[in-house]
C-alpha positions as a Markdown table, in Angstrom:
| # | Residue | x | y | z |
|---|---|---|---|---|
| 1 | Met | 0.0 | 0.0 | 0.0 |
| 2 | Ser | 1.3 | 3.4 | -0.9 |
| 3 | Gly | 2.0 | 6.0 | 1.8 |
| 4 | Arg | 4.0 | 9.2 | 2.4 |
| 5 | Met | 7.8 | 8.7 | 2.4 |
| 6 | Lys | 7.5 | 4.9 | 2.2 |
| 7 | Met | 10.3 | 4.7 | -0.4 |
| 8 | Glu | 12.5 | 7.0 | 1.6 |
| 9 | Met | 11.9 | 5.0 | 4.8 |
| 10 | Thr | 12.7 | 1.8 | 3.0 |
| 11 | Lys | 16.0 | 3.3 | 1.8 |
| 12 | Ser | 16.7 | 4.6 | 5.3 |
| 13 | Ala | 16.1 | 1.2 | 6.9 |
| 14 | Tyr | 18.5 | -0.4 | 4.4 |
| 15 | Lys | 21.2 | 2.1 | 5.2 |
| 16 | Leu | 20.6 | 1.6 | 9.0 |
| 17 | Leu | 20.7 | -2.2 | 8.9 |
| 18 | His | 23.0 | -3.0 | 6.0 |
| 19 | Asp | 25.5 | -0.1 | 5.9 |
| 20 | Met | 25.7 | 0.9 | 9.6 |
| 21 | Ala | 24.7 | -2.1 | 11.7 |
| 22 | Lys | 26.0 | -4.6 | 9.1 |
| 23 | Val | 23.3 | -7.1 | 9.8 |
| 24 | Arg | 24.3 | -10.6 | 8.6 |
| 25 | Glu | 22.2 | -13.5 | 7.4 |
| 26 | Gly | 21.1 | -15.6 | 10.3 |
| 27 | Glu | 21.5 | -13.0 | 12.9 |
| 28 | Ser | 18.7 | -12.2 | 15.3 |
| 29 | Val | 17.2 | -8.7 | 15.2 |
| 30 | Leu | 14.9 | -7.5 | 18.0 |
| 31 | Ile | 12.9 | -4.3 | 17.4 |
| 32 | Thr | 11.2 | -2.7 | 20.5 |
| 33 | Ile | 8.5 | 0.0 | 20.2 |
| 34 | Asp | 6.0 | 1.3 | 22.7 |
| 35 | Ser | 2.4 | 2.1 | 21.9 |
| 36 | Ile | 2.9 | 5.9 | 21.4 |
| 37 | Ala | 5.9 | 5.7 | 19.0 |
| 38 | Asp | 5.6 | 5.7 | 15.2 |
| 39 | Phe | 4.9 | 2.0 | 14.3 |
| 40 | Arg | 5.6 | 2.7 | 10.5 |
| 41 | Val | 9.3 | 2.9 | 11.4 |
| 42 | Ala | 9.3 | -0.4 | 13.2 |
| 43 | Glu | 7.4 | -2.2 | 10.4 |
| 44 | Glu | 9.8 | -1.0 | 7.7 |
| 45 | Ile | 12.9 | -1.9 | 9.7 |
| 46 | Ala | 11.4 | -5.3 | 10.5 |
| 47 | Lys | 10.7 | -6.0 | 6.8 |
| 48 | Met | 14.2 | -4.9 | 5.8 |
| 49 | Ala | 15.9 | -7.0 | 8.5 |
| 50 | Asp | 13.9 | -10.0 | 7.2 |
| 51 | Ala | 14.9 | -9.3 | 3.6 |
| 52 | Leu | 18.6 | -9.2 | 4.7 |
| 53 | Gly | 18.2 | -12.8 | 6.0 |
| 54 | Ala | 17.9 | -12.0 | 9.7 |
| 55 | Lys | 15.6 | -13.7 | 12.2 |
| 56 | Val | 13.3 | -10.9 | 13.3 |
| 57 | Met | 11.1 | -10.2 | 16.3 |
| 58 | Leu | 9.0 | -7.0 | 16.6 |
| 59 | Ala | 8.0 | -6.3 | 20.2 |
| 60 | Trp | 5.2 | -3.8 | 20.3 |
| 61 | His | 4.2 | -3.1 | 23.9 |
| 62 | Ser | 2.3 | -0.8 | 26.2 |
| 63 | Thr | 4.0 | 2.4 | 27.1 |
| 64 | Pro | 5.9 | 2.6 | 30.4 |
| 65 | Lys | 6.1 | 5.8 | 32.4 |
| 66 | Gly | 9.5 | 7.5 | 32.6 |
| 67 | Tyr | 13.0 | 6.5 | 31.5 |
| 68 | Gly | 15.5 | 4.0 | 32.7 |
| 69 | Ala | 14.7 | 2.0 | 35.9 |
| 70 | Leu | 11.5 | 3.9 | 36.3 |
| 71 | Asn | 9.9 | 2.0 | 33.5 |
| 72 | Met | 10.7 | -1.5 | 34.8 |
| 73 | Pro | 7.3 | -2.0 | 36.6 |
| 74 | Tyr | 5.5 | -1.4 | 33.4 |
| 75 | Leu | 7.4 | -3.8 | 31.1 |
| 76 | Pro | 6.0 | -7.2 | 30.2 |
| 77 | Glu | 8.1 | -10.1 | 31.4 |
| 78 | Pro | 8.7 | -11.6 | 27.9 |
| 79 | Leu | 10.3 | -8.3 | 26.9 |
| 80 | Ile | 12.5 | -8.3 | 30.0 |
| 81 | Ala | 13.5 | -11.9 | 29.2 |
| 82 | Cys | 14.5 | -11.4 | 25.6 |
| 83 | Ala | 16.2 | -8.0 | 25.4 |
| 84 | Asp | 19.7 | -9.3 | 25.9 |
| 85 | Lys | 19.2 | -12.5 | 23.9 |
| 86 | Thr | 19.7 | -10.9 | 20.4 |
| 87 | Asp | 22.5 | -9.9 | 18.1 |
| 88 | Val | 20.9 | -6.6 | 17.2 |
| 89 | Trp | 18.4 | -4.6 | 19.3 |
| 90 | Ile | 16.8 | -1.6 | 17.6 |
| 91 | Glu | 15.1 | 0.6 | 20.2 |
| 92 | Leu | 12.3 | 2.8 | 18.9 |
| 93 | Asn | 10.6 | 3.4 | 22.3 |
| 94 | Asp | 9.3 | 6.9 | 22.9 |
| 95 | Gln | 9.7 | 6.3 | 26.7 |
| 96 | Trp | 13.3 | 5.0 | 26.6 |
| 97 | Leu | 14.4 | 1.5 | 27.8 |
| 98 | Leu | 17.8 | 3.2 | 27.6 |
| 99 | Tyr | 19.6 | 3.2 | 31.0 |
| 100 | Ser | 17.2 | 0.6 | 32.4 |
| 101 | Pro | 18.5 | -2.7 | 34.0 |
| 102 | Ile | 17.7 | -4.6 | 30.8 |
| 103 | Trp | 19.6 | -2.1 | 28.7 |
| 104 | Asp | 22.6 | -2.3 | 31.0 |
| 105 | Lys | 22.6 | -6.1 | 30.7 |
| 106 | Ala | 22.2 | -6.1 | 26.9 |
| 107 | Val | 25.0 | -3.6 | 26.2 |
| 108 | Thr | 27.5 | -5.4 | 28.4 |
| 109 | Asn | 26.9 | -9.0 | 27.3 |
| 110 | Gly | 29.6 | -8.9 | 24.6 |
| 111 | Arg | 27.1 | -9.8 | 21.9 |
| 112 | Thr | 24.2 | -7.4 | 21.4 |
| 113 | Arg | 24.5 | -4.3 | 19.2 |
| 114 | Gln | 22.0 | -2.0 | 20.9 |
| 115 | Ile | 20.9 | 0.9 | 18.6 |
| 116 | Met | 18.9 | 3.5 | 20.4 |
| 117 | Leu | 16.6 | 5.5 | 18.1 |
| 118 | Gly | 14.0 | 6.3 | 20.7 |
| 119 | Gly | 10.9 | 8.2 | 19.6 |
| 120 | Leu | 12.0 | 8.8 | 16.0 |
| 121 | Gly | 9.2 | 8.9 | 13.4 |
| 122 | Val | 9.5 | 8.4 | 9.6 |
| 123 | Glu | 10.4 | 12.0 | 8.9 |
| 124 | Ala | 13.2 | 12.1 | 11.5 |
| 125 | Ile | 14.7 | 8.8 | 10.4 |
| 126 | Val | 14.7 | 9.9 | 6.8 |
| 127 | Arg | 16.2 | 13.3 | 7.7 |
| 128 | Asn | 18.9 | 12.0 | 10.0 |
| 129 | Ile | 19.9 | 8.7 | 8.4 |
| 130 | Gly | 18.4 | 8.5 | 4.9 |
| 131 | Asn | 19.4 | 12.0 | 3.8 |
| 132 | Thr | 22.9 | 12.0 | 5.5 |
| 133 | Asp | 26.0 | 11.3 | 3.5 |
| 134 | Ile | 27.5 | 8.7 | 5.8 |
| 135 | Leu | 31.0 | 8.8 | 4.4 |
| 136 | Ile | 31.5 | 12.5 | 4.8 |
| 137 | Gln | 29.6 | 12.6 | 8.1 |
| 138 | Glu | 31.9 | 9.8 | 9.4 |
| 139 | Glu | 35.0 | 11.8 | 8.4 |
| 140 | Phe | 33.7 | 14.9 | 10.2 |
| 141 | Gln | 32.8 | 12.9 | 13.4 |
| 142 | Asn | 36.2 | 11.0 | 13.3 |
| 143 | Thr | 38.0 | 14.4 | 13.1 |
| 144 | Leu | 36.1 | 15.9 | 16.0 |
| 145 | Thr | 36.5 | 12.8 | 18.0 |
| 146 | Ala | 40.3 | 12.8 | 17.5 |
| 147 | Leu | 40.6 | 16.5 | 18.5 |
| 148 | Thr | 38.5 | 15.9 | 21.6 |
| 149 | Arg | 40.4 | 12.7 | 22.6 |
| 150 | Gln | 43.7 | 14.7 | 22.6 |
| 151 | Ala | 42.3 | 17.4 | 24.9 |
| 152 | Ser | 43.0 | 17.5 | 28.6 |
| 153 | Lys | 40.8 | 20.6 | 29.4 |
| 154 | Val | 37.5 | 21.7 | 27.9 |
| 155 | Arg | 35.4 | 24.8 | 28.2 |
| 156 | Ile | 31.9 | 25.3 | 26.9 |
| 157 | Thr | 29.8 | 28.5 | 26.8 |
| 158 | Asn | 26.7 | 29.8 | 25.1 |
| 159 | Ala | 24.7 | 33.0 | 25.0 |
| 160 | Ala | 22.1 | 31.6 | 27.4 |
| 161 | Gly | 24.6 | 31.7 | 30.2 |
| 162 | Thr | 26.4 | 28.3 | 30.0 |
| 163 | Asp | 30.0 | 28.6 | 31.1 |
| 164 | Val | 31.4 | 25.2 | 32.3 |
| 165 | Ser | 34.9 | 23.8 | 32.4 |
| 166 | Phe | 36.2 | 20.2 | 33.0 |
| 167 | Glu | 39.0 | 17.8 | 32.4 |
| 168 | Asn | 39.0 | 14.6 | 30.4 |
| 169 | Asp | 40.1 | 11.1 | 31.4 |
| 170 | Pro | 42.0 | 9.6 | 28.4 |
| 171 | Thr | 41.1 | 6.1 | 29.6 |
| 172 | Arg | 37.4 | 6.5 | 29.3 |
| 173 | Pro | 35.4 | 5.8 | 26.1 |
| 174 | Leu | 34.6 | 8.5 | 23.6 |
| 175 | Asn | 31.4 | 7.5 | 21.8 |
| 176 | Asn | 31.4 | 8.4 | 18.1 |
| 177 | Glu | 27.9 | 7.6 | 17.0 |
| 178 | Ile | 27.9 | 6.4 | 13.4 |
| 179 | Asp | 29.3 | 2.8 | 13.2 |
| 180 | Tyr | 26.9 | 0.2 | 14.7 |
| 181 | Ser | 28.8 | -2.9 | 13.8 |
| 182 | Thr | 30.3 | -3.8 | 17.2 |
| 183 | Pro | 28.7 | -5.1 | 20.4 |
| 184 | Gly | 27.6 | -2.5 | 22.9 |
| 185 | Ala | 25.6 | 0.7 | 23.1 |
| 186 | His | 25.0 | 2.8 | 20.0 |
| 187 | Phe | 23.0 | 5.9 | 19.3 |
| 188 | Leu | 21.7 | 8.0 | 16.4 |
| 189 | Leu | 24.5 | 9.4 | 14.3 |
| 190 | Gly | 25.4 | 13.0 | 14.7 |
| 191 | Gln | 26.5 | 12.8 | 18.3 |
| 192 | Ile | 29.9 | 12.4 | 20.0 |
| 193 | Gly | 29.6 | 11.8 | 23.8 |
| 194 | Trp | 31.8 | 11.1 | 26.7 |
| 195 | Ala | 32.1 | 11.3 | 30.5 |
| 196 | Pro | 34.5 | 14.0 | 31.8 |
| 197 | Ile | 36.2 | 13.5 | 35.2 |
| 198 | Glu | 33.2 | 14.3 | 37.4 |
| 199 | Asp | 35.1 | 16.1 | 40.2 |
| 200 | Ser | 36.6 | 18.5 | 37.6 |
| 201 | Ile | 33.2 | 19.7 | 36.2 |
| 202 | Asn | 32.5 | 23.2 | 37.5 |
| 203 | Gly | 30.4 | 26.1 | 36.3 |
| 204 | Gln | 27.0 | 26.9 | 35.0 |
| 205 | Ile | 25.0 | 24.8 | 32.5 |
| 206 | Ile | 22.0 | 26.6 | 31.0 |
| 207 | Phe | 19.6 | 24.8 | 28.7 |
| 208 | Asp | 17.9 | 26.8 | 26.0 |
| 209 | Gly | 17.0 | 24.0 | 23.5 |
| 210 | Ser | 15.0 | 21.2 | 25.1 |
| 211 | Tyr | 14.9 | 19.3 | 28.3 |
| 212 | Ser | 13.7 | 15.8 | 28.9 |
| 213 | Gly | 13.5 | 13.1 | 31.6 |
| 214 | Gly | 10.5 | 11.1 | 30.4 |
| 215 | Gly | 7.1 | 10.8 | 32.0 |
| 216 | Asp | 6.3 | 14.0 | 33.9 |
| 217 | Leu | 9.6 | 15.7 | 33.1 |
| 218 | Glu | 9.1 | 16.2 | 29.4 |
| 219 | Phe | 9.4 | 19.9 | 28.6 |
| 220 | Gly | 10.1 | 19.6 | 24.8 |
| 221 | Ile | 11.3 | 22.9 | 23.2 |
| 222 | Leu | 11.9 | 25.2 | 26.1 |
| 223 | Ser | 9.7 | 28.2 | 26.7 |
| 224 | Glu | 12.3 | 29.6 | 29.1 |
| 225 | Thr | 15.8 | 28.7 | 30.1 |
| 226 | Leu | 16.7 | 26.5 | 33.1 |
| 227 | Gly | 19.9 | 25.1 | 34.3 |
| 228 | Tyr | 22.3 | 24.0 | 37.0 |
| 229 | Ile | 25.1 | 25.4 | 39.1 |
| 230 | Val | 27.5 | 22.5 | 39.1 |
| 231 | Glu | 30.4 | 22.0 | 41.6 |
| 232 | Lys | 32.7 | 19.0 | 41.2 |
| 233 | Gly | 30.2 | 17.3 | 38.9 |
| 234 | His | 27.2 | 17.6 | 41.2 |
| 235 | Ile | 24.2 | 19.8 | 40.8 |
| 236 | Lys | 24.3 | 22.3 | 43.7 |
| 237 | Glu | 21.5 | 24.6 | 42.6 |
| 238 | Phe | 18.7 | 24.8 | 40.0 |
| 239 | Val | 18.5 | 28.1 | 38.2 |
| 240 | Gly | 15.7 | 29.6 | 36.2 |
| 241 | Gly | 11.9 | 30.1 | 36.6 |
| 242 | Thr | 8.9 | 27.8 | 36.7 |
| 243 | Leu | 10.5 | 25.0 | 34.7 |
| 244 | Ala | 13.6 | 25.0 | 36.9 |
| 245 | Lys | 11.4 | 24.6 | 39.9 |
| 246 | Glu | 9.5 | 21.6 | 38.3 |
| 247 | Ala | 12.8 | 20.0 | 37.4 |
| 248 | Glu | 14.1 | 20.5 | 41.0 |
| 249 | Arg | 10.9 | 18.9 | 42.4 |
| 250 | Phe | 11.3 | 15.9 | 40.0 |
| 251 | Phe | 14.9 | 15.3 | 41.1 |
| 252 | Ala | 13.9 | 15.5 | 44.8 |
| 253 | Ser | 11.0 | 13.1 | 44.3 |
| 254 | Leu | 13.3 | 10.3 | 43.2 |
| 255 | Asp | 15.3 | 10.5 | 46.4 |
| 256 | Asp | 18.5 | 9.4 | 44.6 |
| 257 | Pro | 21.8 | 11.2 | 45.2 |
| 258 | Asn | 23.2 | 9.7 | 41.9 |
| 259 | Met | 20.6 | 11.7 | 39.9 |
| 260 | Tyr | 22.5 | 14.9 | 40.7 |
| 261 | Ile | 25.8 | 13.6 | 39.2 |
| 262 | Ala | 26.9 | 14.4 | 35.7 |
| 263 | Ala | 26.7 | 11.4 | 33.4 |
| 264 | His | 28.0 | 12.7 | 30.1 |
| 265 | Val | 28.5 | 15.6 | 27.7 |
| 266 | Cys | 27.9 | 15.4 | 24.0 |
| 267 | Tyr | 28.4 | 17.4 | 20.8 |
| 268 | Gly | 25.5 | 17.7 | 18.4 |
| 269 | Cys | 26.7 | 17.5 | 14.8 |
| 270 | Ser | 23.9 | 16.1 | 12.6 |
| 271 | Pro | 23.6 | 18.4 | 9.6 |
| 272 | Asn | 19.9 | 17.7 | 9.2 |
| 273 | Ala | 18.6 | 17.5 | 12.8 |
| 274 | Gln | 15.8 | 19.8 | 13.8 |
| 275 | Leu | 14.8 | 21.0 | 17.2 |
| 276 | Gly | 11.4 | 19.7 | 18.0 |
| 277 | Thr | 9.5 | 17.3 | 20.3 |
| 278 | Ile | 11.9 | 14.3 | 20.1 |
| 279 | Thr | 14.8 | 14.4 | 22.4 |
| 280 | Thr | 16.8 | 11.8 | 20.4 |
| 281 | Glu | 16.9 | 14.3 | 17.4 |
| 282 | Asn | 17.2 | 17.4 | 19.5 |
| 283 | Glu | 20.5 | 16.1 | 21.0 |
| 284 | Arg | 22.0 | 16.1 | 17.5 |
| 285 | Val | 21.2 | 19.7 | 16.5 |
| 286 | Trp | 24.3 | 21.1 | 14.8 |
| 287 | Gly | 26.4 | 23.3 | 17.1 |
| 288 | Ser | 24.7 | 22.3 | 20.3 |
| 289 | Thr | 26.1 | 20.5 | 23.3 |
| 290 | Gln | 24.0 | 18.2 | 25.5 |
| 291 | Trp | 24.4 | 17.2 | 29.2 |
| 292 | Gly | 23.0 | 14.1 | 30.8 |
| 293 | Phe | 22.7 | 13.7 | 34.6 |
| 294 | Gly | 21.7 | 10.5 | 36.5 |
| 295 | His | 22.3 | 7.0 | 35.3 |
| 296 | Gln | 25.6 | 6.6 | 33.6 |
| 297 | Gly | 26.0 | 3.6 | 31.2 |
| 298 | Ser | 29.2 | 1.6 | 31.0 |
| 299 | Asn | 29.7 | 3.1 | 27.5 |
| 300 | Tyr | 30.5 | 6.3 | 29.2 |
| 301 | Ser | 32.2 | 5.2 | 32.4 |
| 302 | Gly | 34.3 | 2.5 | 30.8 |
| 303 | Gly | 33.5 | 0.2 | 33.7 |
| 304 | Glu | 30.4 | -0.7 | 35.7 |
| 305 | Pro | 27.3 | 1.5 | 35.2 |
| 306 | Arg | 26.7 | 4.1 | 37.8 |
| 307 | Val | 23.1 | 3.3 | 38.6 |
| 308 | Ala | 20.5 | 5.9 | 39.2 |
| 309 | Lys | 16.7 | 5.8 | 39.0 |
| 310 | Ser | 16.4 | 7.8 | 35.8 |
| 311 | His | 18.3 | 10.0 | 33.4 |
| 312 | Val | 17.7 | 13.6 | 32.4 |
| 313 | Asp | 19.0 | 15.4 | 29.3 |
| 314 | Gly | 19.2 | 19.0 | 28.4 |
| 315 | Ile | 20.4 | 20.8 | 25.2 |
| 316 | Cys | 22.5 | 24.0 | 25.1 |
| 317 | Leu | 22.2 | 25.6 | 21.6 |
| 318 | Asn | 24.8 | 27.5 | 19.6 |
| 319 | Cys | 27.8 | 26.7 | 21.8 |
| 320 | Ser | 31.4 | 27.8 | 21.8 |
| 321 | Val | 34.0 | 25.2 | 22.7 |
| 322 | Trp | 37.7 | 25.4 | 23.6 |
| 323 | Leu | 40.0 | 22.4 | 23.7 |
| 324 | Asp | 43.1 | 23.1 | 25.7 |
| 325 | Gly | 42.6 | 26.8 | 25.1 |
| 326 | Glu | 42.1 | 26.4 | 21.3 |
| 327 | Gln | 38.6 | 27.4 | 20.1 |
| 328 | Ile | 37.1 | 24.8 | 17.8 |
| 329 | Met | 33.5 | 26.0 | 17.8 |
| 330 | Asp | 32.1 | 29.6 | 17.9 |
| 331 | Glu | 28.4 | 30.1 | 18.7 |
| 332 | Gly | 27.4 | 26.9 | 16.9 |
| 333 | Arg | 29.8 | 27.1 | 14.0 |
| 334 | Tyr | 32.7 | 24.6 | 13.9 |
| 335 | Ile | 35.7 | 26.9 | 13.1 |
| 336 | His | 38.7 | 24.6 | 13.5 |
| 337 | Pro | 40.2 | 24.5 | 10.0 |
| 338 | Asp | 39.8 | 20.7 | 9.5 |
| 339 | Leu | 36.2 | 20.8 | 10.9 |
| 340 | Ala | 35.2 | 23.9 | 8.9 |
| 341 | Ala | 36.4 | 22.3 | 5.6 |
| 342 | Leu | 34.4 | 19.1 | 6.3 |
| 343 | Ala | 31.4 | 21.1 | 7.5 |
| 344 | Lys | 31.3 | 22.9 | 4.1 |
| 345 | Lys | 31.2 | 19.5 | 2.3 |
| 346 | Ile | 28.3 | 18.4 | 4.5 |
| 347 | Gly | 26.5 | 21.6 | 3.7 |
| 348 | Lys | 27.0 | 23.5 | 7.0 |
| 349 | Glu | 29.0 | 26.7 | 6.8 |
């Protein structure tokens, strides 16, 4: 049956599974999606996985409340049992299974390639995967990753008031999200994320893009700024107006000290990402940085997960970034010569 963007979605599913995840004949592919996400995406990915010779299971289930461990009481037992028993797990859930106990188990079993595409509809999948030149994008991300890996000290600012500095631990992973062919945690392309040395993170982080923690803490595009005063990697104060007070109440309601600890920082560098209602895409907006607090996966820590009841993400738009004193980004534009040249090829000046 015909439908809007069906051909484009089919091509995007092929690129995702064949080019990026490198699904092989005979492998098992699990696709999870809750009842409020876009089922058209799940159906097309399932059909493509089957066409590639995989053994496919599509788990469409009722929607949990919240992210991470908060959603466990709402998940059906068969889903809990199977999530870490697959070669490839494509997560399309609007309310993320990411950072839940079953996610931790799957991404550390040495087998499962977990690909988190939570909440993305057809248009977002086509925009961010189907319409992206993977080879040039990979070169850009590899270059930005290499520059960041070499840096000991980082400073990030933006016009909304962000001014935060920290140090990097060279032994920790630096997640360059574009190649999904190895076991572990993977995310939508257009993001590079890592965990700084927590005790070194000091300053002010002000979110002016979007803010999300699932369930009752889903602000979408922000109508006003909110943020944190951070000392030694811990939130010491919430700053802002009404939304900041709501966020503060949410954190307090969880009664979990680990929620107040920084989990990761990320660059947003997808040339086609648009700021909207889907956090997964918002985090890739070109020239942004994104901070997560709460549960920290082993893909960031490099060791055991730091367990927290949930995970909250916020986006800072149009950032400036310095690596060991050298500015590589200016108000959302990548200005390092190597990055600027590749950005031009991508279509971003």
